[in-house]
C-alpha positions, -999 to +999 in steps of 0.1 A: -705-150-614-715-114-622-752-111-617-769-087-642-804-072-643-818-058-675-842-029-674-857-017-707-892-012-720-884-029-753-885-067-752-863-071-783-836-049-767-836-069-735-834-101-755-805-088-775-786-077-744-792-110-728-778-129-758-747-107-758-740-108-721-747-145-715-721-153-743-694-140-718-682-166-693-690-155-658-720-134-667-755-144-656-787-124-663-808-128-632-839-109-643-855-085-668-878-056-661-899-035-686-900-003-666-882+015-638-907+005-610-903-032-619-865-027-620-865-013-585-885-043-572-863-068-590-831-051-579-842-057-543-853-093-549-825-106-572-795-086-557-777-081-590-741-068-592-748-047-623-780-032-637-782-022-674-808+006-672-826+023-700-833+061-695-867+066-710-894+041-699-931+043-689-944+043-653-910+052-639-880+063-660-845+050-655-832+081-638-858+079-609-853+041-607-815+046-604-820+072-576-842+048-556-818+018-562-786+037-553-802+053-522-793+021-502-758+018-487-751-015-505-764-012-541-756-026-575-737-006-600-760+010-626-750+013-663-773+037-681-780+029-717-797+052-742-801+059-779-796+097-772-762+113-768-776+141-747-755+159-721-785+164-698-791+126-697-754+122-688-754+146-659-788+135-646-777+099-647-745+107-627-764+128-602-788+098-598-759+076-588-751+058-621-716+045-625-715+043-663-731+057-694-732+039-727-750+046-760-771+017-774-752+022-807-721+008-790-705-025-801-714-057-782-678-059-770-682-024-755-713-036-735-693-066-722-664-044-712-687-019-695-703-046-673-668-060-664-657-024-655-687-018-633-685-052-617-649-043-606-662-011-590-648+012-617-667+040-635-673+038-672-668+072-688-644+081-715-617+108-708-637+132-730-668+127-709-648+130-677-635+164-688-671+175-695-681+164-660-652+184-645-660+214-666-696+213-656-690+210-618-661+235-619-683+261-637-712+259-613-694+275-584-681+302-607-716+311-619-728+312-583-699+334-573-707+358-601-744+360-591-734+367-555-710+394-565-737+411-586-758+412-555-730+430-537-721+402-513-691+379-510-696+344-525-701+317-500-674+290-497-684+254-492-683+244-456-654+220-448-666+184-449-659+163-418-653+133-441-621+149-452-607+144-417-607+107-423-582+110-451-545+109-448-524+137-464-515+114-493-552+104-498-562+141-499-535+147-526-549+117-545-585+131-542-573+165-555-556+149-585-587+128-592-608+159-592-584+174-618-591+144-641-557+127-636-554+090-644-537+065-620-505+067-641-505+105-640-511+105-603-483+081-597-459+103-617-469+134-598-467+118-563-435+098-572-451+064-562-461+032-581-495+027-597-503-001-572-499+025-544-521+049-562-548+022-566-546+016-528-550+054-521-579+056-545-597+026-529-591+042-494-606+075-506-637+059-520-641+037-489-637+065-464-659+090-482-686+064-490-683+069-527-686+040-552-663+051-580-638+077-594-663+098-613-684+104-582-652+112-563-647+141-588-683+153-583-679+150-545-646+170-545-662+199-564-694+199-544-673+200-511-648+226-522-618+202-522-606+218-555-613+254-566-631+260-599-607+259-628-578+250-605 
């Protein structure tokens, strides 16, 4: 069974999500919370596999609740749900540790598919959103470098991360291609291996770096200088 926690300040929304999700075999809603603080408490008590988290709530919003929940080493996957298609919400949610982002205007089948994806350990972002993430994190070092040059000094390079030493050469290649937004099929073609082998490499990368999913591997790679901006 996939255990699900619902966190939203609107009772009707929670009831609607529960009706949709419990219609899917293998899904169980183990709790409901009306604000982020209550969500943090129930996440610890009920140990869900996936949390459907609203962004804007009283007492504690979904972003802060997600930060607290994902701070532990073994934490549930968080699917952020909002009525607003705002880029700042997207990047704040990813930075907080969320593994997926879905608008509340999505179809019921999309919500079910999203929970399935997160329960498998995947990230839920469309290719278009993934490109926006890559562009955002690729542009940030370039801006910093420009500012540093304006001050008359050389831009600082990210210090090599010791975690990279845990990766094999093939796993590093896989991480580099992930950071460039490649799918498993595209990575397989570039490395001349099967998709099953790529899945194994991706799993090893996530495990060794302590990262939950692919999209956070992209963020990690840019933050640690694995791939150069606009490479």
